[in-house]
N, C-alpha and C positions, 0 to 999 in steps of 0.2 A: 309777249302779249301786249296789244295796244290798250290805250286807256279806256276806250269804249267797251271793249270785251271784258276788261278787268272790272269796270263799273257794273256791268250786267251780272258778272259772276258774283260780285260781292253782294248785290241786291238779292240774288238767289240764295246766298248763304244766310243773309239776314232773315229772310222769310221762311227758310227751310224748317226751322223748329216748329213754326205754326202749322205747316203742312204735315210734319211728322206727328204732331199731337192730334191734328184733325183726322189723319188716317187712323191713328190709334183709337180715337173716339168712334169712328165708323166701324172699325173691326169689333169693338166691344159692344156697341149699342145696336148695330144693324146686321153685321155679318155673323154674329153669334159666337165670336171667338172671345169668350169671357176671360180667358187666361192669356190674352195677348200681352198684357203687362205683367204677367206672373201672378203669384198668390196675393201680392199687396199692390194693386194698381195705383192707389193714391200715392204711396211712397215712390213708386216708379215715375209718376208724372212730376212730382216735386223734385226728385233727383235729376231727371232729364233737363228740366228748366235750369237747375243749378249748374249742371255741366255746360250748358250753352252759355250761361252768363260768364263762367270762368273762361271758356274758350274765347269769347269776344274780348274779355279783359286781357288775356294773354296777347291777343293780336294787337291790342292798343300798345302794350308794352314793347312789342316786337317790331313795330312799324319802322322806326328809324334804323334798326339793325338789319332788317330785311332790305331796306334801300341801300345800305352801305355794303352789305356782303352778298346780295343777290340782285338780279335784274328787276325784282318785284318792288314797286313803289306804291305803298298803301298810305303814305302820309296824307294825300288829299282826301282820303276816305276815313281818316282817323276819327273825325267827329262822329261819323255814322257808326263806326265800330264801338266808340265809347257809349253812345246813346243806346246801342243794341245791348251792350253789357248791362247798362242800368235797367233797361226795359225788361230783360229776362231775369235779372236779379229781383226786381219788384214782383214780377209774375211768380218767381220761385217762392217768395215770401207769402204772397197772396194765396198761392196754391196750398201752401202749408196750412195757413189759417182756415181756408175753405174746406180742403179735402181731409186734412188730418184732425184739425180741431173742430171742424163743422161750425165755425163762427162762434164757438163757445169761448168768448173772451175771458170769462172768469177762470178758465183753465190755463190761460197763458202764463200767469205768474208761476204756477206749479210746474208747468212744462219747462220754463227757463231754469228753475231750480234743479230739475232732473237732467236737463240738457242745456248747459250754459253756452254751448256753441251756437244756439239760436240767437242769443244776445250779441255774440261776436259777429255773426252774419248780418244781423240787423244794423249794427254799428257801421259795418262796411257799406251798406246801402245808404245810410245817412250821410256818410262821407262822400259818396258818389253824387248825392243830390246837388250840392253847389256846383260841381263840375258840369252836371247835365244842364242846369239852369243857365250857366255862363258859357255854354259851348258855342254860342253864335258869334259871328264876326262883330256884331254890335257891342256885345259885352267885351270882346277882345280889345276893341278900340277904347272903350271906357276905362277898362282896368289897366291897360298898357302892360307894364312889366309885372304888375301884381297878378295878371292873368296867368302867366307862366308859373308863378309861385303857387297860386291856388291849385293849378292843375297838377302840381307835384303830389297832390293828395292821392293820385293813382298808385303811388308806391306804398304808403301805409295801407291803402285798401287791399293791395295784393298780399301784404303780410297778414292782414286780418282774414282774408279768404283762405290762406294756407292754414292758419290756426283753426278756422271753422272746419276745414277739411280734415286736419289731423285729429281734431277732438272727436271725430266720429270715424276714425280710421278703419273700424271694422267694416265700413261700407266699401272699402277697397284700398288696400295698401299700395298696390301698383299705381292706382290713380293718384293718390296723395304724393307718393315719391316722385312720380313723373312730373306732376305739376310743380313740385318743389324744385326739381332740377331745372325745368324750363324757366321758371321765374328767377331762380338764382343766377342763371346764365344771363338773363335780361338785365338784372341788377348789376352784375359784374361789367357787362358791356357798356352800361349807361354811366356808371360812377367811377370805375377803376381808371379809365383813361384820364378823367379829370383830376383824380388824385395824383396820378403819375406826373401829369403836366404841372400841377401845383408844386409837387416835390422837386421837379427839375428846375422850375423857376426859382424856388427858394434856394436851391443849391448853387445857382448861378449868381445870386446876389452877393 
C-alpha cells in the first residue's frame, strides 16, 4: 500500500467513529429504531467511544512493531493516532458526564466511590494531556531528548487503561483479556530486546 492510500485509509479510520455515532443518532431520533443501541443507549455510546480510544492507543503502541515485522509503516501517522486516542478518550469521559450523570456534578464523587475505575480512566486521560499538547514538531525541537522521555507516558497510560477495563470486567471478559494480550505483546516487543541487549553488553564487559 502506498503512502497516499495509507494516509486516506487512516483519515477514514479517524473519522469513522463520528460517522458511526452519527448514524446511530439518526437511527434513534429519525428512523424510529429506538433500540438501535439496545436497552441502555447512553452506556452503549460511552462504551463505543471508550473502545475507539483504546483501539487508537493500541495502534500508537504498535506502530514501530508493525513497521519492523510487516510492510505497514504507520510511524509518520503516529501523532494523528495519538491525538485520536486522546480525542476519543475525552469524548468518552464527556459522554459519561453528559449521558450518564446528566451533568449532575454533585453526583460525581459518589459515582467514583461506587465505581473507582472512573478515577483510573480519568487519570489516564490526564497523563495523555501533556503528550497531546507536546505532539507538534515545535515542541519536539524545544524539548529535544526530554520529548521522548515525556512520551513514554503512553506506557503507564496503557496500564491504567487495562486497570480501567478489568475493574469493570463484567462489560466483557473477552475484550479485557484480548486487550491485555495485545498490550503485553507490545510491551514485550518494546522493552525485552533492550533488556537483552543491556544484559549482553554487561556480560561482555
